[in-house]
PDB file with one MODEL, atoms N, CA, C and O in Angstrom:
MODEL        1
ATOM      1  N   MET A   1       0.845  -1.502  -0.005  1.00  0.00           N
ATOM      2  CA  MET A   1      -0.057   0.058  -0.101  1.00  0.00           C
ATOM      3  C   MET A   1       0.878   1.211   0.048  1.00  0.00           C
ATOM      4  O   MET A   1       1.783   1.302   0.877  1.00  0.00           O
ATOM      5  N   GLN A   2       0.547   2.058  -0.842  1.00  0.00           N
ATOM      6  CA  GLN A   2       1.573   3.582  -1.038  1.00  0.00           C
ATOM      7  C   GLN A   2       1.145   4.408   0.111  1.00  0.00           C
ATOM      8  O   GLN A   2       2.046   5.049   0.651  1.00  0.00           O
ATOM      9  N   GLY A   3       0.062   4.510   0.548  1.00  0.00           N
ATOM     10  CA  GLY A   3      -0.238   5.749   1.700  1.00  0.00           C
ATOM     11  C   GLY A   3      -0.384   7.065   0.989  1.00  0.00           C
ATOM     12  O   GLY A   3      -0.293   7.108  -0.238  1.00  0.00           O
ATOM     13  N   PHE A   4      -0.565   7.937   1.574  1.00  0.00           N
ATOM     14  CA  PHE A   4      -0.733   9.395   1.229  1.00  0.00           C
ATOM     15  C   PHE A   4       0.548  10.257   1.567  1.00  0.00           C
ATOM     16  O   PHE A   4       0.649  10.757   2.688  1.00  0.00           O
ATOM     17  N   SER A   5       1.445  10.422   0.690  1.00  0.00           N
ATOM     18  CA  SER A   5       2.369  11.112   0.543  1.00  0.00           C
ATOM     19  C   SER A   5       2.793  11.748  -0.745  1.00  0.00           C
ATOM     20  O   SER A   5       2.360  11.403  -1.844  1.00  0.00           O
ATOM     21  N   LEU A   6       3.734  12.771  -0.523  1.00  0.00           N
ATOM     22  CA  LEU A   6       3.838  13.817  -1.877  1.00  0.00           C
ATOM     23  C   LEU A   6       4.400  12.723  -2.867  1.00  0.00           C
ATOM     24  O   LEU A   6       4.146  12.968  -4.046  1.00  0.00           O
ATOM     25  N   ARG A   7       5.145  11.512  -2.616  1.00  0.00           N
ATOM     26  CA  ARG A   7       5.723  10.925  -3.934  1.00  0.00           C
ATOM     27  C   ARG A   7       4.363  10.052  -4.319  1.00  0.00           C
ATOM     28  O   ARG A   7       4.387   9.775  -5.518  1.00  0.00           O
ATOM     29  N   THR A   8       3.420   9.643  -3.777  1.00  0.00           N
ATOM     30  CA  THR A   8       2.113   9.071  -4.360  1.00  0.00           C
ATOM     31  C   THR A   8       1.582  10.356  -5.055  1.00  0.00           C
ATOM     32  O   THR A   8       1.377  10.134  -6.249  1.00  0.00           O
ATOM     33  N   LEU A   9       1.369  11.301  -4.780  1.00  0.00           N
ATOM     34  CA  LEU A   9       0.509  12.238  -5.149  1.00  0.00           C
ATOM     35  C   LEU A   9       1.085  12.720  -6.525  1.00  0.00           C
ATOM     36  O   LEU A   9       0.387  13.045  -7.485  1.00  0.00           O
ATOM     37  N   LYS A  10       2.592  12.721  -6.482  1.00  0.00           N
ATOM     38  CA  LYS A  10       3.301  12.877  -7.718  1.00  0.00           C
ATOM     39  C   LYS A  10       2.909  11.795  -8.945  1.00  0.00           C
ATOM     40  O   LYS A  10       2.589  11.976 -10.120  1.00  0.00           O
ATOM     41  N   GLY A  11       3.057  10.770  -8.252  1.00  0.00           N
ATOM     42  CA  GLY A  11       2.475   9.696  -9.477  1.00  0.00           C
ATOM     43  C   GLY A  11       1.259   9.631  -9.562  1.00  0.00           C
ATOM     44  O   GLY A  11       1.009   8.876 -10.501  1.00  0.00           O
ATOM     45  N   HIS A  12       0.164  10.075  -9.016  1.00  0.00           N
ATOM     46  CA  HIS A  12      -1.144  10.316  -9.307  1.00  0.00           C
ATOM     47  C   HIS A  12      -1.642  11.681  -9.511  1.00  0.00           C
ATOM     48  O   HIS A  12      -2.484  12.168  -8.758  1.00  0.00           O
ATOM     49  N   TYR A  13      -1.085  12.381 -10.625  1.00  0.00           N
ATOM     50  CA  TYR A  13      -1.249  13.665 -10.374  1.00  0.00           C
ATOM     51  C   TYR A  13      -2.461  14.128 -10.653  1.00  0.00           C
ATOM     52  O   TYR A  13      -2.608  15.342 -10.516  1.00  0.00           O
ATOM     53  N   SER A  14      -3.455  13.441 -11.040  1.00  0.00           N
ATOM     54  CA  SER A  14      -4.839  13.507 -11.411  1.00  0.00           C
ATOM     55  C   SER A  14      -5.682  13.491 -10.105  1.00  0.00           C
ATOM     56  O   SER A  14      -6.910  13.567 -10.156  1.00  0.00           O
ATOM     57  N   LEU A  15      -4.964  13.387  -8.872  1.00  0.00           N
ATOM     58  CA  LEU A  15      -5.654  13.499  -7.609  1.00  0.00           C
ATOM     59  C   LEU A  15      -5.244  14.750  -6.942  1.00  0.00           C
ATOM     60  O   LEU A  15      -5.528  14.832  -5.747  1.00  0.00           O
ATOM     61  N   VAL A  16      -4.577  15.822  -7.540  1.00  0.00           N
ATOM     62  CA  VAL A  16      -4.364  16.928  -6.955  1.00  0.00           C
ATOM     63  C   VAL A  16      -5.552  17.656  -6.943  1.00  0.00           C
ATOM     64  O   VAL A  16      -5.761  18.097  -5.813  1.00  0.00           O
ATOM     65  N   PRO A  17      -6.405  17.956  -7.741  1.00  0.00           N
ATOM     66  CA  PRO A  17      -7.439  18.833  -7.618  1.00  0.00           C
ATOM     67  C   PRO A  17      -8.255  18.310  -6.707  1.00  0.00           C
ATOM     68  O   PRO A  17      -8.820  19.124  -5.976  1.00  0.00           O
ATOM     69  N   LEU A  18      -8.496  17.072  -6.531  1.00  0.00           N
ATOM     70  CA  LEU A  18      -9.573  16.390  -5.505  1.00  0.00           C
ATOM     71  C   LEU A  18      -8.987  16.904  -4.025  1.00  0.00           C
ATOM     72  O   LEU A  18      -9.779  17.339  -3.189  1.00  0.00           O
ATOM     73  N   PHE A  19      -7.587  16.828  -3.758  1.00  0.00           N
ATOM     74  CA  PHE A  19      -6.974  17.201  -2.641  1.00  0.00           C
ATOM     75  C   PHE A  19      -6.965  18.398  -2.211  1.00  0.00           C
ATOM     76  O   PHE A  19      -6.973  18.749  -1.032  1.00  0.00           O
ATOM     77  N   ALA A  20      -6.944  19.258  -3.433  1.00  0.00           N
ATOM     78  CA  ALA A  20      -7.143  20.994  -3.310  1.00  0.00           C
ATOM     79  C   ALA A  20      -8.750  21.071  -2.977  1.00  0.00           C
ATOM     80  O   ALA A  20      -9.075  21.739  -1.995  1.00  0.00           O
ATOM     81  N   CYS A  21      -9.605  20.524  -3.622  1.00  0.00           N
ATOM     82  CA  CYS A  21     -11.036  20.894  -3.227  1.00  0.00           C
ATOM     83  C   CYS A  21     -11.373  20.569  -1.722  1.00  0.00           C
ATOM     84  O   CYS A  21     -11.775  21.366  -0.874  1.00  0.00           O
ATOM     85  N   VAL A  22     -11.123  19.229  -1.575  1.00  0.00           N
ATOM     86  CA  VAL A  22     -11.304  18.663  -0.110  1.00  0.00           C
ATOM     87  C   VAL A  22     -10.609  19.314   0.944  1.00  0.00           C
ATOM     88  O   VAL A  22     -11.149  19.423   2.045  1.00  0.00           O
ATOM     89  N   GLY A  23      -9.345  19.810   0.705  1.00  0.00           N
ATOM     90  CA  GLY A  23      -8.514  20.801   1.822  1.00  0.00           C
ATOM     91  C   GLY A  23      -9.196  22.123   1.891  1.00  0.00           C
ATOM     92  O   GLY A  23      -9.431  22.677   2.965  1.00  0.00           O
ATOM     93  N   GLY A  24      -9.530  22.653   0.654  1.00  0.00           N
ATOM     94  CA  GLY A  24     -10.170  24.192   0.713  1.00  0.00           C
ATOM     95  C   GLY A  24     -11.652  23.910   1.401  1.00  0.00           C
ATOM     96  O   GLY A  24     -12.117  24.805   2.108  1.00  0.00           O
ATOM     97  N   GLY A  25     -12.374  22.732   1.217  1.00  0.00           N
ATOM     98  CA  GLY A  25     -13.709  22.683   1.860  1.00  0.00           C
ATOM     99  C   GLY A  25     -13.364  22.521   3.206  1.00  0.00           C
ATOM    100  O   GLY A  25     -14.098  23.213   3.911  1.00  0.00           O
ATOM    101  N   ALA A  26     -12.306  21.703   4.021  1.00  0.00           N
ATOM    102  CA  ALA A  26     -12.301  21.617   5.286  1.00  0.00           C
ATOM    103  C   ALA A  26     -11.818  22.943   5.685  1.00  0.00           C
ATOM    104  O   ALA A  26     -12.294  23.351   6.744  1.00  0.00           O
ATOM    105  N   LEU A  27     -11.083  23.621   5.158  1.00  0.00           N
ATOM    106  CA  LEU A  27     -10.450  25.000   5.777  1.00  0.00           C
ATOM    107  C   LEU A  27     -11.915  25.982   5.867  1.00  0.00           C
ATOM    108  O   LEU A  27     -12.206  26.645   6.862  1.00  0.00           O
ATOM    109  N   PHE A  28     -12.639  25.921   4.772  1.00  0.00           N
ATOM    110  CA  PHE A  28     -13.845  26.619   4.957  1.00  0.00           C
ATOM    111  C   PHE A  28     -14.613  26.593   5.991  1.00  0.00           C
ATOM    112  O   PHE A  28     -15.029  27.540   6.659  1.00  0.00           O
ATOM    113  N   ALA A  29     -14.853  25.106   6.148  1.00  0.00           N
ATOM    114  CA  ALA A  29     -15.629  24.599   7.324  1.00  0.00           C
ATOM    115  C   ALA A  29     -15.089  24.718   8.699  1.00  0.00           C
ATOM    116  O   ALA A  29     -15.877  24.669   9.643  1.00  0.00           O
ATOM    117  N   ALA A  30     -13.969  24.852   8.876  1.00  0.00           N
ATOM    118  CA  ALA A  30     -13.313  25.281  10.063  1.00  0.00           C
ATOM    119  C   ALA A  30     -13.517  26.877  10.414  1.00  0.00           C
ATOM    120  O   ALA A  30     -13.831  27.296  11.528  1.00  0.00           O
ATOM    121  N   TYR A  31     -13.256  27.760   9.140  1.00  0.00           N
ATOM    122  CA  TYR A  31     -13.257  29.096   9.419  1.00  0.00           C
ATOM    123  C   TYR A  31     -14.588  29.364  10.021  1.00  0.00           C
ATOM    124  O   TYR A  31     -14.670  30.049  11.041  1.00  0.00           O
ATOM    125  N   TYR A  32     -15.839  28.758   9.329  1.00  0.00           N
ATOM    126  CA  TYR A  32     -17.090  28.848   9.527  1.00  0.00           C
ATOM    127  C   TYR A  32     -17.518  28.456  10.964  1.00  0.00           C
ATOM    128  O   TYR A  32     -18.203  29.193  11.674  1.00  0.00           O
ATOM    129  N   LEU A  33     -17.138  27.441  11.273  1.00  0.00           N
ATOM    130  CA  LEU A  33     -17.486  26.765  12.634  1.00  0.00           C
ATOM    131  C   LEU A  33     -16.859  27.505  13.740  1.00  0.00           C
ATOM    132  O   LEU A  33     -17.353  27.453  14.867  1.00  0.00           O
ATOM    133  N   LEU A  34     -15.590  28.328  13.437  1.00  0.00           N
ATOM    134  CA  LEU A  34     -14.859  29.115  14.463  1.00  0.00           C
ATOM    135  C   LEU A  34     -15.733  30.445  14.470  1.00  0.00           C
ATOM    136  O   LEU A  34     -16.205  30.808  15.547  1.00  0.00           O
ATOM    137  N   ARG A  35     -15.996  31.261  13.206  1.00  0.00           N
ATOM    138  CA  ARG A  35     -17.031  32.263  13.145  1.00  0.00           C
ATOM    139  C   ARG A  35     -18.587  32.155  13.888  1.00  0.00           C
ATOM    140  O   ARG A  35     -19.155  33.126  14.388  1.00  0.00           O
ATOM    141  N   LEU A  36     -19.116  30.829  13.849  1.00  0.00           N
ATOM    142  CA  LEU A  36     -20.108  30.501  14.473  1.00  0.00           C
ATOM    143  C   LEU A  36     -20.076  30.659  15.845  1.00  0.00           C
ATOM    144  O   LEU A  36     -21.024  31.195  16.420  1.00  0.00           O
ATOM    145  N   ALA A  37     -18.981  30.209  16.517  1.00  0.00           N
ATOM    146  CA  ALA A  37     -18.692  29.848  17.951  1.00  0.00           C
ATOM    147  C   ALA A  37     -18.176  31.012  18.386  1.00  0.00           C
ATOM    148  O   ALA A  37     -17.785  30.995  19.553  1.00  0.00           O
ATOM    149  N   THR A  38     -18.026  32.327  17.604  1.00  0.00           N
ATOM    150  CA  THR A  38     -17.237  33.491  18.463  1.00  0.00           C
ATOM    151  C   THR A  38     -18.236  34.578  18.154  1.00  0.00           C
ATOM    152  O   THR A  38     -18.481  35.396  19.041  1.00  0.00           O
ATOM    153  N   THR A  39     -18.897  34.678  16.868  1.00  0.00           N
ATOM    154  CA  THR A  39     -19.747  35.928  16.620  1.00  0.00           C
ATOM    155  C   THR A  39     -21.252  35.554  16.658  1.00  0.00           C
ATOM    156  O   THR A  39     -21.904  36.561  16.381  1.00  0.00           O
ATOM    157  N   ASN A  40     -21.915  34.661  16.858  1.00  0.00           N
ATOM    158  CA  ASN A  40     -23.136  34.157  16.729  1.00  0.00           C
ATOM    159  C   ASN A  40     -23.722  34.639  18.135  1.00  0.00           C
ATOM    160  O   ASN A  40     -23.145  34.525  19.217  1.00  0.00           O
ATOM    161  N   PRO A  41     -24.884  35.158  17.925  1.00  0.00           N
ATOM    162  CA  PRO A  41     -25.637  35.647  19.243  1.00  0.00           C
ATOM    163  C   PRO A  41     -26.152  34.574  20.120  1.00  0.00           C
ATOM    164  O   PRO A  41     -26.248  34.722  21.339  1.00  0.00           O
ATOM    165  N   ASP A  42     -26.510  33.408  19.445  1.00  0.00           N
ATOM    166  CA  ASP A  42     -27.102  32.319  19.968  1.00  0.00           C
ATOM    167  C   ASP A  42     -26.049  31.520  21.087  1.00  0.00           C
ATOM    168  O   ASP A  42     -26.425  30.890  22.076  1.00  0.00           O
ATOM    169  N   ALA A  43     -24.661  31.725  20.653  1.00  0.00           N
ATOM    170  CA  ALA A  43     -23.735  30.714  21.374  1.00  0.00           C
ATOM    171  C   ALA A  43     -23.337  32.138  22.593  1.00  0.00           C
ATOM    172  O   ALA A  43     -23.319  33.340  22.329  1.00  0.00           O
ATOM    173  N   THR A  44     -23.133  31.653  23.550  1.00  0.00           N
ATOM    174  CA  THR A  44     -22.539  32.392  24.550  1.00  0.00           C
ATOM    175  C   THR A  44     -21.205  31.501  25.465  1.00  0.00           C
ATOM    176  O   THR A  44     -21.261  30.325  25.822  1.00  0.00           O
ATOM    177  N   TRP A  45     -20.311  32.250  25.640  1.00  0.00           N
ATOM    178  CA  TRP A  45     -19.050  31.300  26.269  1.00  0.00           C
ATOM    179  C   TRP A  45     -19.076  31.725  27.676  1.00  0.00           C
ATOM    180  O   TRP A  45     -18.549  31.012  28.530  1.00  0.00           O
ATOM    181  N   ASN A  46     -19.645  32.827  27.981  1.00  0.00           N
ATOM    182  CA  ASN A  46     -19.464  33.095  29.365  1.00  0.00           C
ATOM    183  C   ASN A  46     -20.867  33.727  29.960  1.00  0.00           C
ATOM    184  O   ASN A  46     -21.161  34.903  29.744  1.00  0.00           O
ATOM    185  N   ARG A  47     -21.643  32.909  30.670  1.00  0.00           N
ATOM    186  CA  ARG A  47     -23.045  33.066  30.871  1.00  0.00           C
ATOM    187  C   ARG A  47     -23.016  34.172  32.041  1.00  0.00           C
ATOM    188  O   ARG A  47     -24.032  34.866  32.084  1.00  0.00           O
ATOM    189  N   SER A  48     -22.112  34.427  32.911  1.00  0.00           N
ATOM    190  CA  SER A  48     -22.280  35.044  34.003  1.00  0.00           C
ATOM    191  C   SER A  48     -21.913  36.829  33.720  1.00  0.00           C
ATOM    192  O   SER A  48     -22.317  37.725  34.460  1.00  0.00           O
ATOM    193  N   SER A  49     -21.325  36.971  32.861  1.00  0.00           N
ATOM    194  CA  SER A  49     -21.077  38.431  32.198  1.00  0.00           C
ATOM    195  C   SER A  49     -22.181  38.632  31.419  1.00  0.00           C
ATOM    196  O   SER A  49     -22.781  39.637  31.797  1.00  0.00           O
ATOM    197  N   ASN A  50     -22.801  37.984  30.300  1.00  0.00           N
ATOM    198  CA  ASN A  50     -23.682  38.218  29.286  1.00  0.00           C
ATOM    199  C   ASN A  50     -24.523  37.010  29.232  1.00  0.00           C
ATOM    200  O   ASN A  50     -24.257  36.066  28.488  1.00  0.00           O
ATOM    201  N   PRO A  51     -25.838  37.049  30.255  1.00  0.00           N
ATOM    202  CA  PRO A  51     -26.398  35.924  30.381  1.00  0.00           C
ATOM    203  C   PRO A  51     -27.512  35.815  28.823  1.00  0.00           C
ATOM    204  O   PRO A  51     -27.994  34.756  28.423  1.00  0.00           O
ATOM    205  N   TYR A  52     -27.686  36.954  28.267  1.00  0.00           N
ATOM    206  CA  TYR A  52     -28.872  36.794  27.255  1.00  0.00           C
ATOM    207  C   TYR A  52     -28.019  37.821  26.073  1.00  0.00           C
ATOM    208  O   TYR A  52     -28.188  39.028  25.895  1.00  0.00           O
ATOM    209  N   PRO A  53     -27.151  36.977  25.425  1.00  0.00           N
ATOM    210  CA  PRO A  53     -26.535  37.939  24.424  1.00  0.00           C
ATOM    211  C   PRO A  53     -27.038  38.401  22.933  1.00  0.00           C
ATOM    212  O   PRO A  53     -26.440  39.031  22.061  1.00  0.00           O
ATOM    213  N   TRP A  54     -28.407  37.832  22.969  1.00  0.00           N
ATOM    214  CA  TRP A  54     -29.102  38.103  21.681  1.00  0.00           C
ATOM    215  C   TRP A  54     -30.037  39.443  22.017  1.00  0.00           C
ATOM    216  O   TRP A  54     -30.765  39.926  21.150  1.00  0.00           O
ATOM    217  N   THR A  55     -29.957  39.924  23.189  1.00  0.00           N
ATOM    218  CA  THR A  55     -30.548  41.054  23.261  1.00  0.00           C
ATOM    219  C   THR A  55     -29.824  42.325  23.152  1.00  0.00           C
ATOM    220  O   THR A  55     -30.333  43.443  23.236  1.00  0.00           O
ATOM    221  N   LYS A  56     -28.555  42.039  22.952  1.00  0.00           N
ATOM    222  CA  LYS A  56     -27.586  43.056  22.759  1.00  0.00           C
ATOM    223  C   LYS A  56     -27.459  43.602  21.263  1.00  0.00           C
ATOM    224  O   LYS A  56     -26.735  44.520  20.878  1.00  0.00           O
ATOM    225  N   ILE A  57     -28.444  42.724  20.424  1.00  0.00           N
ATOM    226  CA  ILE A  57     -28.312  43.075  19.024  1.00  0.00           C
ATOM    227  C   ILE A  57     -29.064  44.279  18.698  1.00  0.00           C
ATOM    228  O   ILE A  57     -30.206  44.433  19.131  1.00  0.00           O
ATOM    229  N   LYS A  58     -28.421  45.237  17.876  1.00  0.00           N
ATOM    230  CA  LYS A  58     -29.169  46.473  17.345  1.00  0.00           C
ATOM    231  C   LYS A  58     -30.043  46.200  16.470  1.00  0.00           C
ATOM    232  O   LYS A  58     -29.658  45.256  15.780  1.00  0.00           O
ATOM    233  N   PRO A  59     -31.188  46.638  16.129  1.00  0.00           N
ATOM    234  CA  PRO A  59     -31.956  46.643  15.024  1.00  0.00           C
ATOM    235  C   PRO A  59     -31.313  46.587  13.522  1.00  0.00           C
ATOM    236  O   PRO A  59     -31.819  45.950  12.598  1.00  0.00           O
ATOM    237  N   ASN A  60     -30.222  47.289  13.439  1.00  0.00           N
ATOM    238  CA  ASN A  60     -29.477  47.639  12.278  1.00  0.00           C
ATOM    239  C   ASN A  60     -28.533  47.027  11.961  1.00  0.00           C
ATOM    240  O   ASN A  60     -27.878  47.344  10.968  1.00  0.00           O
ATOM    241  N   GLN A  61     -28.192  45.865  12.828  1.00  0.00           N
ATOM    242  CA  GLN A  61     -26.946  45.258  12.822  1.00  0.00           C
ATOM    243  C   GLN A  61     -27.164  43.938  12.007  1.00  0.00           C
ATOM    244  O   GLN A  61     -28.186  43.294  12.247  1.00  0.00           O
ATOM    245  N   GLN A  62     -26.313  43.502  11.093  1.00  0.00           N
ATOM    246  CA  GLN A  62     -26.363  42.615  10.429  1.00  0.00           C
ATOM    247  C   GLN A  62     -25.189  41.505  10.904  1.00  0.00           C
ATOM    248  O   GLN A  62     -23.964  41.626  10.909  1.00  0.00           O
ATOM    249  N   ILE A  63     -26.132  40.260  11.341  1.00  0.00           N
ATOM    250  CA  ILE A  63     -25.341  39.130  11.887  1.00  0.00           C
ATOM    251  C   ILE A  63     -25.214  37.977  11.277  1.00  0.00           C
ATOM    252  O   ILE A  63     -24.632  36.983  11.711  1.00  0.00           O
ATOM    253  N   LYS A  64     -25.964  38.149   9.884  1.00  0.00           N
ATOM    254  CA  LYS A  64     -25.915  36.796   9.147  1.00  0.00           C
ATOM    255  C   LYS A  64     -24.773  36.741   8.264  1.00  0.00           C
ATOM    256  O   LYS A  64     -24.295  37.810   7.886  1.00  0.00           O
ATOM    257  N   PHE A  65     -24.248  35.608   7.867  1.00  0.00           N
ATOM    258  CA  PHE A  65     -23.027  35.654   7.139  1.00  0.00           C
ATOM    259  C   PHE A  65     -23.259  35.824   5.817  1.00  0.00           C
ATOM    260  O   PHE A  65     -22.368  36.419   5.210  1.00  0.00           O
ATOM    261  N   TYR A  66     -24.202  35.470   5.199  1.00  0.00           N
ATOM    262  CA  TYR A  66     -24.906  35.929   3.881  1.00  0.00           C
ATOM    263  C   TYR A  66     -26.321  36.217   4.090  1.00  0.00           C
ATOM    264  O   TYR A  66     -27.197  35.472   4.529  1.00  0.00           O
ATOM    265  N   ALA A  67     -26.398  37.542   3.663  1.00  0.00           N
ATOM    266  CA  ALA A  67     -27.918  37.984   3.530  1.00  0.00           C
ATOM    267  C   ALA A  67     -28.594  38.041   2.398  1.00  0.00           C
ATOM    268  O   ALA A  67     -28.511  38.957   1.579  1.00  0.00           O
ATOM    269  N   ALA A  68     -29.369  36.947   2.304  1.00  0.00           N
ATOM    270  CA  ALA A  68     -30.001  36.824   0.843  1.00  0.00           C
ATOM    271  C   ALA A  68     -31.283  37.993   0.781  1.00  0.00           C
ATOM    272  O   ALA A  68     -31.993  38.425   1.690  1.00  0.00           O
ATOM    273  N   GLY A  69     -31.257  38.314  -0.725  1.00  0.00           N
ATOM    274  CA  GLY A  69     -31.997  39.541  -0.753  1.00  0.00           C
ATOM    275  C   GLY A  69     -31.573  40.975  -0.416  1.00  0.00           C
ATOM    276  O   GLY A  69     -30.542  41.278   0.185  1.00  0.00           O
ATOM    277  N   LYS A  70     -32.588  41.892  -0.923  1.00  0.00           N
ATOM    278  CA  LYS A  70     -32.259  43.232  -0.780  1.00  0.00           C
ATOM    279  C   LYS A  70     -32.586  43.872   0.546  1.00  0.00           C
ATOM    280  O   LYS A  70     -33.247  44.908   0.466  1.00  0.00           O
ATOM    281  N   ILE A  71     -32.228  43.428   1.827  1.00  0.00           N
ATOM    282  CA  ILE A  71     -32.509  44.262   2.960  1.00  0.00           C
ATOM    283  C   ILE A  71     -31.552  45.104   3.448  1.00  0.00           C
ATOM    284  O   ILE A  71     -30.393  44.770   3.694  1.00  0.00           O
ATOM    285  N   ASP A  72     -32.107  46.398   3.617  1.00  0.00           N
ATOM    286  CA  ASP A  72     -31.253  47.428   3.951  1.00  0.00           C
ATOM    287  C   ASP A  72     -30.987  47.606   5.663  1.00  0.00           C
ATOM    288  O   ASP A  72     -31.818  48.185   6.363  1.00  0.00           O
ATOM    289  N   TYR A  73     -29.969  47.143   6.113  1.00  0.00           N
ATOM    290  CA  TYR A  73     -29.847  46.990   7.525  1.00  0.00           C
ATOM    291  C   TYR A  73     -29.847  48.233   8.169  1.00  0.00           C
ATOM    292  O   TYR A  73     -30.370  48.255   9.283  1.00  0.00           O
ATOM    293  N   ALA A  74     -29.413  49.197   7.754  1.00  0.00           N
ATOM    294  CA  ALA A  74     -29.295  50.575   8.166  1.00  0.00           C
ATOM    295  C   ALA A  74     -30.549  51.265   8.485  1.00  0.00           C
ATOM    296  O   ALA A  74     -30.673  52.102   9.378  1.00  0.00           O
ATOM    297  N   ASN A  75     -31.598  50.797   7.580  1.00  0.00           N
ATOM    298  CA  ASN A  75     -32.863  51.598   7.923  1.00  0.00           C
ATOM    299  C   ASN A  75     -33.814  50.942   8.691  1.00  0.00           C
ATOM    300  O   ASN A  75     -34.826  51.566   9.010  1.00  0.00           O
ATOM    301  N   LEU A  76     -33.648  49.649   9.088  1.00  0.00           N
ATOM    302  CA  LEU A  76     -34.427  48.472  10.000  1.00  0.00           C
ATOM    303  C   LEU A  76     -34.962  49.297  11.232  1.00  0.00           C
ATOM    304  O   LEU A  76     -34.121  50.006  11.785  1.00  0.00           O
ATOM    305  N   LYS A  77     -36.082  49.304  11.676  1.00  0.00           N
ATOM    306  CA  LYS A  77     -36.550  49.792  12.937  1.00  0.00           C
ATOM    307  C   LYS A  77     -36.601  48.573  13.971  1.00  0.00           C
ATOM    308  O   LYS A  77     -36.344  47.417  13.636  1.00  0.00           O
ATOM    309  N   LYS A  78     -36.908  48.900  15.072  1.00  0.00           N
ATOM    310  CA  LYS A  78     -36.820  48.051  16.198  1.00  0.00           C
ATOM    311  C   LYS A  78     -38.311  47.708  16.499  1.00  0.00           C
ATOM    312  O   LYS A  78     -39.108  48.626  16.686  1.00  0.00           O
ATOM    313  N   ARG A  79     -38.769  46.182  16.557  1.00  0.00           N
ATOM    314  CA  ARG A  79     -39.837  45.799  16.333  1.00  0.00           C
ATOM    315  C   ARG A  79     -40.366  45.068  17.401  1.00  0.00           C
ATOM    316  O   ARG A  79     -41.481  44.547  17.391  1.00  0.00           O
ATOM    317  N   HIS A  80     -39.291  45.016  18.636  1.00  0.00           N
ATOM    318  CA  HIS A  80     -39.508  44.363  19.901  1.00  0.00           C
ATOM    319  C   HIS A  80     -39.269  45.086  21.138  1.00  0.00           C
ATOM    320  O   HIS A  80     -38.352  45.904  21.198  1.00  0.00           O
ATOM    321  N   PRO A  81     -39.941  44.873  22.018  1.00  0.00           N
ATOM    322  CA  PRO A  81     -39.642  45.374  23.433  1.00  0.00           C
ATOM    323  C   PRO A  81     -38.416  45.063  23.885  1.00  0.00           C
ATOM    324  O   PRO A  81     -37.741  44.112  23.490  1.00  0.00           O
ATOM    325  N   ASP A  82     -38.085  45.936  24.797  1.00  0.00           N
ATOM    326  CA  ASP A  82     -36.814  45.710  25.481  1.00  0.00           C
ATOM    327  C   ASP A  82     -36.952  44.758  26.583  1.00  0.00           C
ATOM    328  O   ASP A  82     -37.990  44.673  27.239  1.00  0.00           O
ATOM    329  N   TYR A  83     -35.927  44.049  26.792  1.00  0.00           N
ATOM    330  CA  TYR A  83     -36.017  42.953  27.877  1.00  0.00           C
ATOM    331  C   TYR A  83     -34.724  42.955  28.776  1.00  0.00           C
ATOM    332  O   TYR A  83     -33.614  42.665  28.332  1.00  0.00           O
ATOM    333  N   GLU A  84     -34.993  43.339  30.196  1.00  0.00           N
ATOM    334  CA  GLU A  84     -34.130  43.700  30.931  1.00  0.00           C
ATOM    335  C   GLU A  84     -34.421  42.651  32.112  1.00  0.00           C
ATOM    336  O   GLU A  84     -35.589  42.458  32.451  1.00  0.00           O
ATOM    337  N   ASP A  85     -33.465  42.038  32.679  1.00  0.00           N
ATOM    338  CA  ASP A  85     -33.549  41.100  33.936  1.00  0.00           C
ATOM    339  C   ASP A  85     -33.859  41.961  35.091  1.00  0.00           C
ATOM    340  O   ASP A  85     -33.980  41.469  36.213  1.00  0.00           O
TER     341      ASP A  85
ENDMDL
END
């Protein structure tokens, strides 16, 4: 069995795009997971200092990774009451 090494990859040159696409997909998935864990208002790492992080979102703040449609976040108005503990 040859295994995965540069020597094997040089012998099977047609596998280079496959390794590039799989590696790029893995990097993008890791980046997106890290982004969700650090910036998503649904995930909180320290509940004692910020128990309700979703209440800190401003009405004109975009938190989506990709906003489908023509939504102008700068002109959105607040549609919910303030929630204070």
